[in-house]
FIKOLZA-1660 file (N, C-alpha, C; in steps of 0.1 Angstrom, whole numbers, plus 5000, padded with zeros to 4 digits):
% residues 123
   i   px   py   pz ch aa at
   1 5008 4988 5000  A  M  N
   1 5000 5000 5000  A  M CA
   1 5009 5013 5000  A  M  C
   2 5020 5012 5008  A  S  N
   2 5028 5024 5008  A  S CA
   2 5035 5026 4995  A  S  C
   3 5039 5015 4988  A  E  N
   3 5045 5017 4975  A  E CA
   3 5035 5023 4965  A  E  C
   4 5022 5018 4965  A  L  N
   4 5012 5024 4957  A  L CA
   4 5011 5039 4959  A  L  C
   5 5011 5043 4972  A  K  N
   5 5010 5057 4975  A  K CA
   5 5022 5065 4970  A  K  C
   6 5034 5059 4972  A  K  N
   6 5046 5066 4967  A  K CA
   6 5046 5068 4952  A  K  C
   7 5042 5058 4944  A  N  N
   7 5043 5060 4930  A  N CA
   7 5030 5067 4924  A  N  C
   8 5021 5071 4932  A  G  N
   8 5009 5079 4927  A  G CA
   8 4998 5070 4922  A  G  C
   9 4998 5057 4925  A  S  N
   9 4987 5048 4920  A  S CA
   9 4975 5050 4929  A  S  C
  10 4964 5046 4924  A  L  N
  10 4951 5046 4931  A  L CA
  10 4952 5034 4942  A  L  C
  11 4945 5036 4952  A  M  N
  11 4944 5025 4962  A  M CA
  11 4936 5013 4957  A  M  C
  12 4940 5001 4961  A  P  N
  12 4933 4989 4956  A  P CA
  12 4918 4989 4961  A  P  C
  13 4910 4982 4954  A  K  N
  13 4896 4980 4957  A  K CA
  13 4895 4965 4962  A  K  C
  14 4889 4963 4974  A  F  N
  14 4887 4950 4979  A  F CA
  14 4872 4947 4979  A  F  C
  15 4869 4935 4975  A  E  N
  15 4855 4930 4975  A  E CA
  15 4854 4916 4980  A  E  C
  16 4843 4913 4988  A  T  N
  16 4841 4900 4993  A  T CA
  16 4826 4898 4995  A  T  C
  17 4821 4886 4997  A  D  N
  17 4807 4884 5000  A  D CA
  17 4805 4885 5015  A  D  C
  18 4792 4884 5019  A  E  N
  18 4789 4885 5034  A  E CA
  18 4795 4874 5042  A  E  C
  19 4796 4862 5036  A  E  N
  19 4801 4851 5043  A  E CA
  19 4817 4850 5042  A  E  C
  20 4823 4860 5035  A  R  N
  20 4837 4860 5033  A  R CA
  20 4843 4847 5027  A  R  C
  21 4836 4842 5017  A  N  N
  21 4840 4831 5010  A  N CA
  21 4852 4834 5000  A  N  C
  22 4853 4846 4996  A  Y  N
  22 4863 4850 4987  A  Y CA
  22 4867 4864 4990  A  Y  C
  23 4879 4868 4985  A  L  N
  23 4884 4881 4985  A  L CA
  23 4889 4885 4971  A  L  C
  24 4884 4895 4965  A  E  N
  24 4889 4899 4952  A  E CA
  24 4895 4913 4954  A  E  C
  25 4907 4914 4948  A  T  N
  25 4914 4927 4949  A  T CA
  25 4917 4932 4935  A  T  C
  26 4914 4945 4933  A  T  N
  26 4917 4951 4920  A  T CA
  26 4927 4963 4923  A  T  C
  27 4938 4962 4916  A  I  N
  27 4948 4972 4916  A  I CA
  27 4949 4978 4902  A  I  C
  28 4945 4990 4901  A  K  N
  28 4945 4997 4888  A  K CA
  28 4958 5003 4885  A  K  C
  29 4962 5003 4872  A  I  N
  29 4974 5009 4867  A  I CA
  29 4972 5024 4865  A  I  C
  30 4981 5032 4870  A  R  N
  30 4979 5046 4869  A  R CA
  30 4980 5050 4854  A  R  C
  31 4974 5062 4850  A  D  N
  31 4973 5066 4836  A  D CA
  31 4986 5067 4829  A  D  C
  32 4997 5072 4835  A  D  N
  32 5009 5074 4828  A  D CA
  32 5019 5062 4829  A  D  C
  33 5014 5051 4834  A  F  N
  33 5023 5039 4836  A  F CA
  33 5029 5034 4823  A  F  C
  34 5022 5033 4812  A  E  N
  34 5028 5027 4800  A  E CA
  34 5038 5037 4794  A  E  C
  35 5037 5049 4796  A  A  N
  35 5047 5059 4791  A  A CA
  35 5060 5057 4797  A  A  C
  36 5061 5052 4809  A  K  N
  36 5073 5051 4817  A  K CA
  36 5079 5037 4816  A  K  C
  37 5072 5027 4810  A  V  N
  37 5077 5013 4810  A  V CA
  37 5079 5009 4795  A  V  C
  38 5090 5003 4792  A  N  N
  38 5092 4998 4778  A  N CA
  38 5090 4983 4779  A  N  C
  39 5079 4978 4774  A  F  N
  39 5075 4964 4775  A  F CA
  39 5083 4956 4765  A  F  C
  40 5090 4962 4755  A  N  N
  40 5097 4954 4745  A  N CA
  40 5112 4953 4749  A  N  C
  41 5116 4958 4760  A  Q  N
  41 5130 4958 4765  A  Q CA
  41 5133 4944 4768  A  Q  C
  42 5145 4939 4763  A  K  N
  42 5150 4926 4766  A  K CA
  42 5158 4926 4779  A  K  C
  43 5154 4916 4787  A  N  N
  43 5162 4915 4800  A  N CA
  43 5170 4902 4800  A  N  C
  44 5171 4896 4788  A  E  N
  44 5179 4883 4787  A  E CA
  44 5194 4886 4788  A  E  C
  45 5201 4877 4795  A  R  N
  45 5215 4878 4796  A  R CA
  45 5221 4866 4788  A  R  C
  46 5234 4867 4785  A  S  N
  46 5240 4856 4778  A  S CA
  46 5242 4844 4787  A  S  C
  47 5243 4832 4782  A  L  N
  47 5245 4820 4789  A  L CA
  47 5258 4821 4797  A  L  C
  48 5268 4826 4791  A  S  N
  48 5281 4827 4797  A  S CA
  48 5281 4836 4809  A  S  C
  49 5274 4847 4808  A  E  N
  49 5273 4857 4819  A  E CA
  49 5266 4851 4831  A  E  C
  50 5255 4844 4828  A  V  N
  50 5247 4838 4839  A  V CA
  50 5255 4826 4846  A  V  C
  51 5261 4818 4837  A  L  N
  51 5268 4806 4843  A  L CA
  51 5281 4810 4850  A  L  C
  52 5287 4821 4846  A  S  N
  52 5299 4826 4853  A  S CA
  52 5295 4830 4868  A  S  C
  53 5283 4834 4870  A  E  N
  53 5278 4837 4883  A  E CA
  53 5273 4825 4891  A  E  C
  54 5268 4815 4884  A  V  N
  54 5262 4803 4890  A  V CA
  54 5272 4793 4894  A  V  C
  55 5282 4790 4885  A  L  N
  55 5292 4780 4887  A  L CA
  55 5304 4786 4895  A  L  C
  56 5310 4777 4902  A  K  N
  56 5323 4780 4909  A  K CA
  56 5333 4784 4898  A  K  C
  57 5342 4794 4901  A  P  N
  57 5351 4798 4890  A  P CA
  57 5359 4787 4884  A  P  C
  58 5364 4777 4891  A  K  N
  58 5372 4767 4885  A  K CA
  58 5363 4758 4877  A  K  C
  59 5350 4756 4880  A  D  N
  59 5341 4748 4872  A  D CA
  59 5338 4755 4859  A  D  C
  60 5336 4768 4861  A  Y  N
  60 5332 4777 4849  A  Y CA
  60 5344 4776 4839  A  Y  C
  61 5356 4777 4843  A  E  N
  61 5368 4776 4834  A  E CA
  61 5368 4763 4827  A  E  C
  62 5364 4752 4833  A  K  N
  62 5364 4739 4827  A  K CA
  62 5354 4738 4815  A  K  C
  63 5342 4745 4817  A  V  N
  63 5331 4743 4807  A  V CA
  63 5330 4756 4798  A  V  C
  64 5338 4765 4800  A  E  N
  64 5337 4778 4792  A  E CA
  64 5337 4776 4777  A  E  C
  65 5346 4767 4772  A  I  N
  65 5346 4765 4757  A  I CA
  65 5333 4758 4753  A  I  C
  66 5327 4750 4761  A  I  N
  66 5315 4743 4757  A  I CA
  66 5304 4753 4757  A  I  C
  67 5304 4762 4766  A  I  N
  67 5294 4773 4767  A  I CA
  67 5295 4782 4755  A  I  C
  68 5307 4785 4750  A  E  N
  68 5309 4793 4738  A  E CA
  68 5303 4786 4726  A  E  C
  69 5305 4773 4725  A  V  N
  69 5299 4766 4713  A  V CA
  69 5284 4766 4714  A  V  C
  70 5278 4764 4726  A  L  N
  70 5264 4764 4728  A  L CA
  70 5258 4777 4724  A  L  C
  71 5264 4788 4728  A  Q  N
  71 5259 4802 4725  A  Q CA
  71 5260 4804 4710  A  Q  C
  72 5271 4799 4704  A  E  N
  72 5272 4802 4689  A  E CA
  72 5262 4794 4681  A  E  C
  73 5261 4781 4684  A  K  N
  73 5253 4772 4676  A  K CA
  73 5238 4770 4682  A  K  C
  74 5237 4772 4695  A  G  N
  74 5224 4770 4701  A  G CA
  74 5222 4756 4706  A  G  C
  75 5231 4747 4702  A  N  N
  75 5231 4733 4707  A  N CA
  75 5245 4727 4706  A  N  C
  76 5247 4715 4712  A  I  N
  76 5260 4708 4711  A  I CA
  76 5257 4693 4713  A  I  C
  77 5264 4685 4706  A  T  N
  77 5263 4670 4707  A  T CA
  77 5274 4666 4718  A  T  C
  78 5273 4654 4723  A  P  N
  78 5283 4650 4733  A  P CA
  78 5297 4649 4726  A  P  C
  79 5297 4645 4713  A  K  N
  79 5310 4644 4706  A  K CA
  79 5316 4658 4704  A  K  C
  80 5308 4668 4700  A  E  N
  80 5313 4681 4699  A  E CA
  80 5318 4687 4712  A  E  C
  81 5311 4684 4723  A  A  N
  81 5316 4688 4736  A  A CA
  81 5329 4682 4740  A  A  C
  82 5331 4669 4736  A  E  N
  82 5343 4662 4739  A  E CA
  82 5355 4669 4731  A  E  C
  83 5352 4672 4718  A  L  N
  83 5362 4678 4710  A  L CA
  83 5365 4692 4714  A  L  C
  84 5355 4699 4718  A  A  N
  84 5357 4713 4722  A  A CA
  84 5366 4714 4735  A  A  C
  85 5363 4706 4745  A  C  N
  85 5370 4707 4757  A  C CA
  85 5383 4699 4757  A  C  C
  86 5385 4690 4747  A  K  N
  86 5397 4682 4746  A  K CA
  86 5399 4673 4758  A  K  C
  87 5387 4667 4762  A  K  N
  87 5388 4658 4773  A  K CA
  87 5382 4644 4769  A  K  C
  88 5383 4635 4778  A  S  N
  88 5377 4621 4775  A  S CA
  88 5362 4622 4775  A  S  C
  89 5356 4612 4769  A  P  N
  89 5341 4611 4768  A  P CA
  89 5335 4612 4783  A  P  C
  90 5341 4605 4792  A  A  N
  90 5336 4605 4806  A  A CA
  90 5337 4619 4812  A  A  C
  91 5348 4626 4810  A  T  N
  91 5349 4639 4815  A  T CA
  91 5340 4649 4809  A  T  C
  92 5338 4648 4796  A  S  N
  92 5329 4657 4789  A  S CA
  92 5315 4655 4793  A  S  C
  93 5311 4642 4796  A  R  N
  93 5298 4639 4801  A  R CA
  93 5296 4645 4815  A  R  C
  94 5306 4645 4823  A  R  N
  94 5305 4652 4836  A  R CA
  94 5303 4667 4835  A  R  C
  95 5310 4673 4825  A  Y  N
  95 5309 4687 4823  A  Y CA
  95 5295 4690 4818  A  Y  C
  96 5289 4682 4809  A  M  N
  96 5276 4684 4804  A  M CA
  96 5266 4682 4815  A  M  C
  97 5268 4672 4824  A  K  N
  97 5259 4670 4835  A  K CA
  97 5259 4683 4844  A  K  C
  98 5271 4688 4846  A  M  N
  98 5272 4700 4855  A  M CA
  98 5264 4712 4849  A  M  C
  99 5264 4713 4835  A  L  N
  99 5257 4724 4829  A  L CA
  99 5241 4721 4830  A  L  C
 100 5237 4709 4828  A  V  N
 100 5223 4705 4829  A  V CA
 100 5218 4708 4843  A  V  C
 101 5226 4705 4853  A  E  N
 101 5222 4707 4867  A  E CA
 101 5220 4722 4870  A  E  C
 102 5225 4731 4862  A  T  N
 102 5223 4745 4865  A  T CA
 102 5208 4749 4861  A  T  C
 103 5202 4741 4852  A  G  N
 103 5189 4744 4848  A  G CA
 103 5188 4753 4835  A  G  C
 104 5200 4758 4831  A  Y  N
 104 5201 4767 4819  A  Y CA
 104 5203 4759 4806  A  Y  C
 105 5207 4746 4808  A  V  N
 105 5210 4738 4796  A  V CA
 105 5201 4725 4799  A  V  C
 106 5196 4720 4788  A  F  N
 106 5188 4707 4789  A  F CA
 106 5192 4698 4778  A  F  C
 107 5190 4685 4781  A  Q  N
 107 5194 4675 4771  A  Q CA
 107 5181 4670 4764  A  Q  C
 108 5183 4666 4751  A  E  N
 108 5171 4662 4743  A  E CA
 108 5176 4650 4735  A  E  C
 109 5168 4640 4734  A  G  N
 109 5171 4628 4726  A  G CA
 109 5176 4617 4734  A  G  C
 110 5179 4606 4727  A  S  N
 110 5184 4593 4733  A  S CA
 110 5199 4593 4733  A  S  C
 111 5205 4583 4738  A  T  N
 111 5219 4582 4740  A  T CA
 111 5227 4584 4726  A  T  C
 112 5221 4578 4716  A  N  N
 112 5228 4579 4703  A  N CA
 112 5225 4592 4695  A  N  C
 113 5215 4599 4699  A  S  N
 113 5212 4611 4692  A  S CA
 113 5210 4623 4702  A  S  C
 114 5218 4623 4713  A  M  N
 114 5217 4633 4724  A  M CA
 114 5221 4646 4718  A  M  C
 115 5214 4656 4723  A  L  N
 115 5217 4670 4719  A  L CA
 115 5214 4679 4731  A  L  C
 116 5224 4688 4734  A  Y  N
 116 5222 4697 4746  A  Y CA
 116 5219 4710 4740  A  Y  C
 117 5209 4717 4746  A  K  N
 117 5204 4730 4742  A  K CA
 117 5203 4740 4753  A  K  C
 118 5203 4753 4750  A  I  N
 118 5201 4763 4760  A  I CA
 118 5186 4765 4763  A  I  C
 119 5183 4766 4776  A  R  N
 119 5169 4768 4780  A  R CA
 119 5167 4783 4780  A  R  C
 120 5158 4788 4771  A  Y  N
 120 5155 4802 4770  A  Y CA
 120 5142 4806 4778  A  Y  C
 121 5141 4818 4783  A  P  N
 121 5151 4828 4783  A  P CA
 121 5161 4826 4794  A  P  C
 122 5173 4830 4792  A  V  N
 122 5183 4830 4802  A  V CA
 122 5182 4844 4809  A  V  C
 123 5180 4844 4822  A  S  N
 123 5179 4857 4829  A  S CA
 123 5183 4855 4843  A  S  C
% end
């Protein structure tokens, strides 16, 4: 309520029935609201920017090259990840698992046709 007062909005309208079975609240947008807000503004950040904050620095360094390929292509296969990081299949699988566990990357397909993709929007 104090924030509504501060920004010049109207006070909310509360409605209920006599038995108080429901509570309906209406908060109206003030007239000049749209002029001050750009609804088309993108708030997305790059995958590398977000993951550099989410992962430990030493883990981020390990997967940074994989993240670059993901950002460039939008997806990566296990073999491409292995070649990019120049590690064994087992190590590159661990790296990909680490990225999937962040929630910003997901895997699609079966073992023979696995593909890792970026989950959008990244924010």
